[in-house]
N, C-alpha and C positions, 0 to 999 in steps of 0.2 A: 410529367416529371418537372419538378421545380428547378429552375436554373439560377445561377448566381445573380444574373442581371435583374431578375424579378424580385429579389429579396429586398424588403425594406430594412432600415437600420434595426428596428426592433426585431424583425425576423432573423436577421443575421446574428444579432446578439443571442437570441435563443438557440440558434444553430451552434454557436460557440460554447454555450453552456452544455450542450449535448456532447460536443467534441471533447471537451476536457473532462467529461463525466463528473459533473459537479457533486452529486450526492456522495460519490465514493472518495472524494477528497477528504471527507471527514475521517476516514480511516488512517490518514497520515497526519492530519492536524491534531487528532485526539492524543497520540503519543507525545506530540510537542507540548500540548497543554499539560500532560502528566509530568514531563520534565520541568516545566515552569512552576507548577504547583509544588513539586518536590523541593525546588530551590527556595520557594517562599517558606515552606514548613521547616526545612532543616537549617537554612541559613538566614531566614528572616528578611530576604530581599526579593523585590519584584519590580523590575524596570519595565514599565508599561510600554515604552517606545520600542525597546528591544523585543518584547513579547509580540507586539503587533507586526513589526517588520519581519521577525523570524517566522511567525506563523504564516504570513503572506508568502515569504520566500519558499517555505516548505510546501505550501499548496501549489505554488507555481512550478516547482520541480516535478511534483506528481502530475500536474496538468501537462507538462512538457512530455513526459513519458506516454501519457494517454494520447496526446495529439500526434506524436511521431508514429505511434502504432497505427493511427488512421491512414497515414501516408504509405508506410512500408508493408503493412499487412492487408491492404485493401483487397487484393485478389483472393487471398486465403479466407478473409472474413466473408467475402461474397460466396466462395465455394462452399463454406460451412454454414450457410444461412439456415439450412433446414435442421441442423443438429444443435446450433447455438441456443443459448437462453439469455435472459435479460441480465445475467451476471457475467457472461463470457463474451468473447469476440469484440468487435468494434461496433460503431453506430451505423455503418454502411452509407453514411452521408456522402462520402466521396464516390463510392460505387454508384450511387443513385443520381449523381450529377448535381447534388445540392451545392456543393463546394468543390473547388479543384484541388488537386494535389499541391500545386504550386502555392495556393493561398494557405492551405493548412500547414505546409512546410514552413512558410514564412512566419506564420503564427507561432509555430513551435519554437522556432529560433528566437522570436521576440519574447516568448515566455521564459526561455532559458536565460536570455540576456538580462531580462528584468530581475530574475532571481539572483543573478550574479551581481548586479548593481546593488540590490538590497543587501546582499552579503558583504559587499565592500563597505557599505555605509555602517553596518553593524560592527564590522571588525576594525575599521580605521577611523570613522567619524565618531562612533559610539564607544570605541576603545576596547572591544572584546578581544582583539589580538589575532594572531595568525593561526592558532589552532582551530577555531571554528571556521576560519576561511578555508583551510585545507580540507576539513570535514565537509564543508558545503560544496567545495569543488568536486570532491568525490561523489557527492549526491547528484550534482548536476550532470557530470559525465556519465554516471550510471543510468540516470533517467533518460538523458537525451539519446544515448546509444543503446538503450534496451531493445529497440526495434530497428533503429536507423542502421542501414547497411553502408559499408560492408562489415561493420563491427557486430551489431545485432546480438548483444549478450543473451537475449531471450532464446536464441536459436542455437546456442553453443553449450548449453548445459550449466551455465553459471548465472544465468539471469535470476533463477529462483533464490540463490544465495544473496545476490545483490539486493533483491526486493526485501528479503528478510532483514538484512542489515539496515537498509535505508528507511524502510517504513517502520522499523522497530527500534533497535538500539540507537541508530544515528539521530533520529528525531528526538528521542528522549535526552540523549547525551548533549546534543547541540543546544537544546532548549535550556538545560541546566547550566551549561558552561557560560552561555552569554549573559546569564544572570549573576553567577557566582565567580566565574573565572577559574574553576577547577572541577574535578570530578570526585564523586564519592561512590563507594561500592553499591549503594542502593540504586544508583542509576543503572548499573549493569544487571542486577538481580530483577528489578521491576521491569526492565525492558525485555527480559528473556521470554516470558509468555507472550508478549506482544509480537516479538520477532517470529516465534514459532507459529502463532496463529495467522500472521499474514503470509507466512510460507504456505500454510494450509489453504489460504485464499487463492493464491496464484496457482497452487498445485491442483486443487479440485476443479478450477476453471479450465484446466487443460483437458479434462475429460470430454466435455461437449465439443471442444475445439479439435479433438484428436484427428478426425478425418482430414480437415483442412491443413492442420499443422503437418501431418504426415505427407500429404500430397505436395506441399510447397516447401518441404525440407526444413521446417522448424524443429530442430533436434532438441526439444525440451525434455524434461525428465519422463513425462508420460509417453511421448513418442519413442524415447530410447528403451523404456521398459515394456511398453505395450499395456493395454488396458487391464488385462487380467493380473499381471504382476504389479501394476501401479496401485490397485485397490488396497492391498495390505500395507503398502508404504504410506498411503494417506492415513490408514488406521493408526500406524505408529506415530505419524506427525501429530495427530489429534490427541493420542495418549500422552505424548511428551508435552503437549500444550497444557493438558489437564494437570500433569504431574508438576509442571513448572509453576503453577499458580500457588500452591501451598509453600513451595520452596522460596518463591519470591517474597511472600508475606513473612516468612520466618527469617530469611537472610537479610531483609531490608529493615528489620527491627519494628515492624508494625505490631500492634497488640493483637491478642487472639480473636477479638471481635472481627478483624478483617477477614478471617477465614470464612465466617458466615456471610460476609458481604460479597465475596467473590464466588460463593458456592454455586449460584445459578449458571455462571459461564463455565465452571468446572464440569457441571452436569451436561451442559450443551456440548462441550468438547467430546465428552465420553459418548454422547448420543451420536454425534457426527461420525465418530470412529465405528460405532456399531452399525449404523446404517449403510456405510460403504463397504467396510471390510467383512462384516458378518452377513448382513441382509442383501448385499449386492445391489444397492440402490443405483449404482452407476449404470446399470443395464437399462433403467427405465428413465425416459426423458423427464417426466414430471417429478419423479422422486429425486433425480439428480439435481434438478433446478432447486428443489426444496433444500437439499443439503448445501448447495452453493450459497443460497440465501442465509442458511444457518451459520455457515462459516464466516461470512461477512459480518453477521451479527455477533458471532463469538469474538472476532477480532476487535470490533468497535466496543463491545461490552467489556472486554478485558481492560482496555484503556480507560474507559469511563469509570468502571468500578474500582480500579486501582487508584484512580485520581481521587475518588470519594474516600477511599480507605486512607490515603495520604492526609487528606483534610481532617478526617474524623479520628483516626486511630494512631497518630504519633504523639 
């Protein structure tokens, strides 16, 4: 077993990249990029400094949520080690003694504080004002307390909604506002399929975590419904995601070519719904892991393809 004392600086850096779940931070940074590009196309403005600071703050908030989950979900993650997959659960680095709870908790607080400082700079030094400050504070509070007890939004049946808001609408809206200083309806329409698809991510990942979540009292949606009743709900979420894509293209004023551009993720969302709700892929570990991966790809693909649509078809 590796101990903290034996880690080199490089090894510890690598451990922290795992703790914050670096690859998955792209799923919250991509909507921020979407909002920023939307501001450039509709208003003709792009403040590079605000973009960099905002994207970094957004990533730090998501990293905070992931880090605090490592602290407060460690027993459950260890309990569910046999059923979890590479898209669900935690890293188990605390459980295995690679890092301590205290170190990870301190790191999570530092990440949240750094995001807050960046937000203050954007709002008061860079002049974005109090609206993005309030929205950013909502994001930090939601992320920090998603797993952190005694609040633990993720165990109270509202964590899923907060994730959908923060990783979808909030990221797009804040990105747009710190560039332009206002909102437009396209922000809300384009963020809709992003929000629904990230809801699908958090929801489908509760399937492999179900035994541990139930045993340790995490009353998320899947625990409340049970696996059998949760499957058709995921199907509905995926169908709504697919339906939201053409609506977003239409209501945001993109040209018809955008429908073709987003068609691959439209099909992938439908496929995800079919695999879980009809084929019952949630019953098979390997099949469920594939759908979990597809859902992450769906969410990221929606943000990326809508960004390309904004660039090409306005």
